C-alpha positions in Angstrom: 5.1 141.8 20.7 7.2 139.5 18.4 6.9 136.2 20.6 3.8 137.0 22.6 1.4 136.4 19.6 0.6 135.0 16.4 1.3 135.7 12.3 -2.1 137.3 11.6 -2.1 139.2 15.2 1.4 140.6 14.5 0.7 141.9 11.1 -2.1 144.0 12.8 -0.3 145.4 16.2 3.0 144.8 16.1 5.1 148.3 15.6 1.4 150.1 17.4 1.7 149.3 20.6 1.9 153.3 21.2 -1.7 154.9 21.0 -1.6 158.1 18.4 -2.5 161.1 19.6 -6.0 161.9 20.1 -6.7 158.5 20.2 -6.8 157.6 16.6 -7.1 153.8 15.9 -4.9 154.5 12.5 -1.7 155.8 12.8 -1.3 159.0 11.4 1.1 159.8 8.4 3.9 161.8 9.6 4.1 163.8 6.3 6.9 166.3 6.9 10.7 166.1 4.9 11.9 167.6 8.4 11.4 168.3 12.5 11.5 170.9 14.7 13.4 170.8 18.3 12.7 172.6 21.0 16.0 173.6 22.0 19.5 172.5 20.9 20.3 170.0 23.3 17.3 168.3 21.8 19.8 168.1 19.0 22.7 167.3 20.6 19.8 164.4 22.2 19.3 163.3 18.5 23.0 163.3 17.5 23.7 160.9 20.3 21.1 158.2 19.5 17.9 159.0 21.2 16.0 157.1 18.9 12.8 159.0 20.5 14.0 162.3 18.3 13.3 163.3 14.3 15.7 165.3 12.1 14.8 164.7 8.8 12.5 162.5 7.1 15.9 160.7 4.8 17.3 159.7 8.3 14.3 158.5 9.8 10.1 159.1 10.0 7.5 157.9 12.7 5.2 155.9 10.0 8.8 154.6 8.9 9.5 153.3 12.0 6.5 151.3 12.3 6.8 149.5 8.9 9.7 148.7 10.4 8.6 147.3 14.2 6.0 145.7 11.9 8.5 143.7 9.3 10.5 143.0 12.1 8.1 141.3 13.8 6.4 139.1 11.0 10.0 137.8 9.8 11.5 136.9 12.8 14.3 139.2 12.7 16.4 141.8 15.2 15.0 144.7 13.2 14.0 145.6 9.8 15.3 148.9 7.4 12.6 150.1 4.9 14.0 151.8 1.6 12.1 153.4 -1.6 12.0 150.2 -3.6 13.1 146.5 -3.4 16.2 147.2 -5.4 17.0 149.8 -3.3 16.8 147.2 -0.9 19.1 144.8 -2.9 22.0 147.4 -3.9 21.6 149.2 -0.5 22.4 145.9 1.6 24.8 144.4 -0.8 26.9 148.0 -0.4 26.2 147.8 3.0 28.4 144.7 3.5 30.5 143.9 0.2 33.8 146.1 -1.3 35.9 146.8 -4.2 37.7 143.6 -4.6 35.1 141.3 -2.5 32.4 138.7 -3.3 29.3 137.3 -3.8 27.9 134.1 -4.6 24.3 134.2 -5.8 21.7 131.8 -7.4 20.7 132.1 -10.7 18.1 133.2 -12.0 17.2 136.1 -9.8 14.8 139.1 -10.1 16.0 141.0 -13.8 16.5 143.9 -12.1 19.1 142.2 -9.2 20.5 140.0 -12.2 21.7 143.3 -14.2 22.7 145.0 -10.9 24.8 142.0 -10.6 26.0 141.0 -14.0 26.9 145.3 -15.2 26.5 147.6 -12.0 28.8 145.7 -9.3 31.7 144.6 -11.6 32.2 148.0 -12.4 32.7 149.1 -9.2 34.8 146.0 -8.4 32.8 143.7 -7.0 32.4 140.1 -8.3 29.5 138.4 -8.2 29.8 134.2 -9.3 26.2 132.7 -10.1 25.1 129.2 -9.1 22.6 127.2 -10.6 19.8 126.9 -7.3 19.0 123.1 -7.8 23.0 122.8 -7.4 23.8 125.1 -4.6 26.7 122.9 -3.7 28.7 124.6 -6.2 29.5 127.5 -4.1 31.2 125.2 -2.0 34.3 125.2 -4.9 33.4 129.1 -5.8 34.1 130.8 -2.3 37.2 132.1 -1.3 38.6 134.6 1.0 36.6 137.5 -0.7 33.5 136.3 -0.2 31.0 138.1 2.0 27.8 137.5 0.8 24.8 134.6 -0.5 22.0 135.7 -1.6 19.2 133.8 -3.6 15.8 133.7 -4.3 13.3 130.8 -3.5 10.9 130.3 -5.1 12.8 131.5 -8.1 11.4 133.7 -11.0 9.7 132.8 -13.2 9.8 128.6 -13.0 9.2 128.9 -9.3 12.6 126.3 -8.5 13.2 126.0 -4.5 16.4 126.8 -2.8 17.4 124.4 0.1 17.8 126.8 2.4 19.3 124.7 5.0 22.1 123.5 3.4 23.1 127.0 1.8 23.2 127.9 5.6 25.2 125.2 6.8 27.9 126.1 3.9 27.6 129.3 5.0 28.4 128.6 8.4 31.5 126.9 8.6 33.1 130.8 6.4 30.9 132.5 8.5 29.9 134.7 5.3 26.0 135.8 6.1 22.7 134.1 3.6 20.4 136.8 2.2 17.1 135.6 1.1 15.0 137.5 -1.2 11.7 136.4 0.1 9.4 138.7 -2.2 7.4 135.2 -3.9 6.9 133.3 -0.8 6.3 136.4 1.9 6.4 136.0 5.7 3.7 134.4 5.8 4.8 131.3 4.4 7.9 131.3 4.4 10.4 132.5 7.3 14.0 132.9 5.9 15.5 133.6 9.6 14.4 130.6 11.3 15.8 128.1 8.5 19.4 130.0 9.9 19.3 132.9 7.6 20.8 135.8 8.4 19.2 138.3 6.1 15.6 138.8 4.2 14.8 140.9 1.5 11.3 142.2 0.2 10.1 144.2 -3.0 7.0 145.6 -0.7 5.5 146.3 -3.6 4.3 143.0 -4.0 2.8 140.9 -1.7 3.6 143.2 1.7 1.6 146.3 0.1 -0.8 144.2 -2.0 -2.7 146.8 -3.7 -0.3 147.6 -6.9 0.2 151.3 -5.3 3.5 151.8 -3.7 6.5 150.9 -4.8 8.9 150.3 -1.5 11.6 147.3 0.1 12.7 146.1 2.9 15.5 144.8 5.0 15.2 142.5 7.9 18.0 141.5 10.1 20.5 141.4 12.9 20.1 144.6 14.0 24.6 145.8 13.6 23.8 144.8 9.6 20.4 146.8 9.9 22.5 149.9 11.1 25.2 149.7 8.5 22.6 149.6 6.0 20.4 152.3 7.4 23.7 154.5 6.9 24.4 153.6 3.9 20.6 154.1 2.5 21.1 157.7 4.4 23.9 158.1 1.7 22.6 156.9 -1.4 19.0 158.1 -0.5 17.1 155.7 -1.2 14.5 156.4 1.4 10.8 155.6 1.6 8.1 158.7 1.5 5.9 159.1 4.5 2.7 158.0 2.3 4.3 155.0 0.7 5.6 153.9 4.1 1.6 154.1 5.3 0.5 152.7 2.0 3.1 149.6 3.3 1.5 149.6 6.8 -1.9 149.4 5.9 -1.1 146.4 3.0 0.1 144.9 6.2 -2.6 143.8 7.8 -4.2 142.1 5.9 -1.6 140.0 4.3 -2.4 137.0 6.2 -5.7 136.8 4.8 -4.9 138.2 1.1 -1.8 135.5 0.6 -4.5 132.7 1.6 -6.6 133.0 -0.4 -3.6 133.6 -3.1 -2.0 130.3 -2.1 -6.0 128.5 -2.4 -6.1 130.2 -5.9 -2.8 129.5 -7.6 -3.1 125.4 -6.0 -6.1 125.7 -8.0 -5.2 127.2 -11.4 -2.3 125.2 -11.7 -4.6 122.1 -11.2 -6.3 122.7 -14.0 -3.9 123.8 -16.1 -1.7 120.2 -15.4 -4.1 118.1 -16.6 -5.1 120.8 -20.2 -3.9 119.7 -23.4 -2.6 122.9 -24.9 -0.4 123.4 -21.5 2.9 121.8 -22.0 4.4 122.3 -19.1 3.6 123.7 -15.3 5.8 125.6 -12.4 4.2 125.3 -9.1 5.8 123.8 -6.1 2.4 123.2 -4.6 2.1 120.2 -7.0 2.3 116.7 -5.8 4.5 116.6 -9.5 7.0 119.9 -8.8 10.5 117.6 -8.7 10.7 120.2 -5.7 7.8 119.2 -3.6 9.0 117.9 -0.6 12.2 120.0 -0.2 9.3 123.2 -0.5 7.2 121.6 1.7 9.8 121.3 4.5 10.7 124.7 4.7 7.7 126.6 3.4 4.0 127.0 4.9 2.3 127.9 2.0 3.1 127.5 -1.6 2.5 130.7 -2.8 0.3 132.8 -5.6 2.7 132.5 -8.4 2.4 130.1 -11.3 4.2 129.6 -14.7 3.1 127.6 -17.4 4.3 126.7 -20.7 2.1 126.7 -23.9 2.5 125.0 -27.4 3.6 126.5 -30.0 5.4 129.3 -28.3 5.5 132.9 -28.2 2.5 133.1 -31.1 0.5 131.0 -29.1 1.8 132.4 -25.7 0.4 135.6 -27.1 -2.7 134.4 -28.2 -3.4 133.3 -24.9 -2.2 136.5 -22.6 -4.4 139.2 -25.2 -7.4 136.6 -24.9 -7.4 137.4 -20.4 -10.8 138.7 -19.5 -9.6 138.6 -15.9 -6.3 138.3 -15.7 -4.5 141.8 -16.3 -1.8 141.6 -18.6 0.6 143.7 -16.3 4.4 142.9 -15.1 4.0 143.1 -11.3 3.0 140.9 -9.1 1.0 140.4 -5.6 -1.6 142.6 -5.3 -5.5 142.0 -5.2 -6.2 141.4 -8.7 -4.8 138.6 -11.2 -2.0 139.7 -13.6 0.1 137.7 -16.1 3.0 138.3 -17.9 5.7 137.1 -20.8 8.6 136.6 -19.0 10.6 137.0 -22.5 9.4 140.8 -23.0 9.1 141.4 -19.4 11.7 140.0 -16.6 13.9 138.1 -19.0 13.7 140.7 -22.1 17.0 141.7 -23.6 18.8 138.0 -22.3 20.1 136.3 -24.8 19.3 132.6 -26.0 22.2 130.8 -24.3 21.1 132.8 -21.4 17.6 131.7 -21.2 18.4 128.0 -22.2 20.7 128.4 -18.7 17.6 129.1 -16.9 15.0 126.5 -18.5 12.8 130.3 -19.8 11.3 129.9 -22.7 9.2 132.1 -25.2 5.9 129.8 -24.5 5.7 130.9 -20.7 3.4 133.0 -19.3 3.9 134.3 -15.4 0.7 134.8 -13.1 0.3 135.9 -10.5 -3.0 134.5 -9.2 -5.2 137.1 -6.8 -7.9 137.2 -4.6 -10.9 136.8 -7.0 -13.1 133.9 -7.6 -11.2 130.8 -8.4 -13.8 129.9 -10.9 -14.0 132.8 -12.4 -9.6 132.6 -12.9 -10.1 129.2 -14.6 -12.7 129.9 -16.5 -10.7 132.8 -18.2 -7.6 130.1 -18.8 -10.2 128.2 -20.1 -11.3 130.4 -22.9 -7.9 131.8 -23.5 -7.0 128.5 -24.2 -9.1 127.6 -26.4 -8.4 130.0 -28.5 -5.0 128.6 -29.4 -5.3 126.2 -32.9 
């Protein structure tokens, strides 16, 4: 079904070609930890690789399988693996490909949890991580060596929405036969398909846009069958499996991904345009604006520009706090991608604990406010921003 239908149809029907028992339109939740066999011969069939049989939910579950087939179709990958969180996706993938004494090259900024994993945890395991500027990825050519096993990047980046030139990164990696993994959480498969641009692997925090309702925690890896099979074995040992009900919520959320993201794209653009004309706003970060320095690059590799907007208010953290505490529609919460609009202060959330030198390098300032635009009426969002910004002296 991957090639036959377009995105919105795949989001609803991919992975669900097999009808459920009793003709249920909504697939059942296989809320079980273990599975029964009719006899020992069936156990042996499972152990020999019969994909139609299940042993234990940590090893696989029919509800999980439906999500995996749908995500593989939406991202254009051979196979997918759904896990317990976005961080489980990152750690599972890396530990499947990189061993002690080997290295990763990653763009920076990345999600705060990923950064701490790369900077603090992996070095203790003997895995080195070298960081490059997302706008200067040619730096990777100088850092690549015989121990490099993975290129990792996010695009757009968090929080100031820089764009990584995926085609250029892929071209550099191809010569060294190093896989490229892209965290596609901010963009979603609706707006961007890294695999079609040459990337090998895609990672998502399913908690965000894929689930879409701020009610689950999940992660997804999509890529070549051989790598996903390795990742599944790693996941089974580390234990980062998703529970059946979480998989069901993710499956449900994916069915409305296209309509939600289309509206979020629209709302974010209108919000960014409004903010760019406000006299109390110093800078606006949104790749859909023609004044964004990487607007043309974003247009060349994205079908939509996403629901995330970041802006910097005059007066630093004090005024940013006044703004965020004055919102009536935007909710002060640190996640993103849900139907409700959220707002957060990066220096107190995703980048809390970063020293001043790190913040300056990443161009993250105390006056920044990050918005995740939901699906509310765009006029209500703009009016909420207007009244909040008026609180600044």
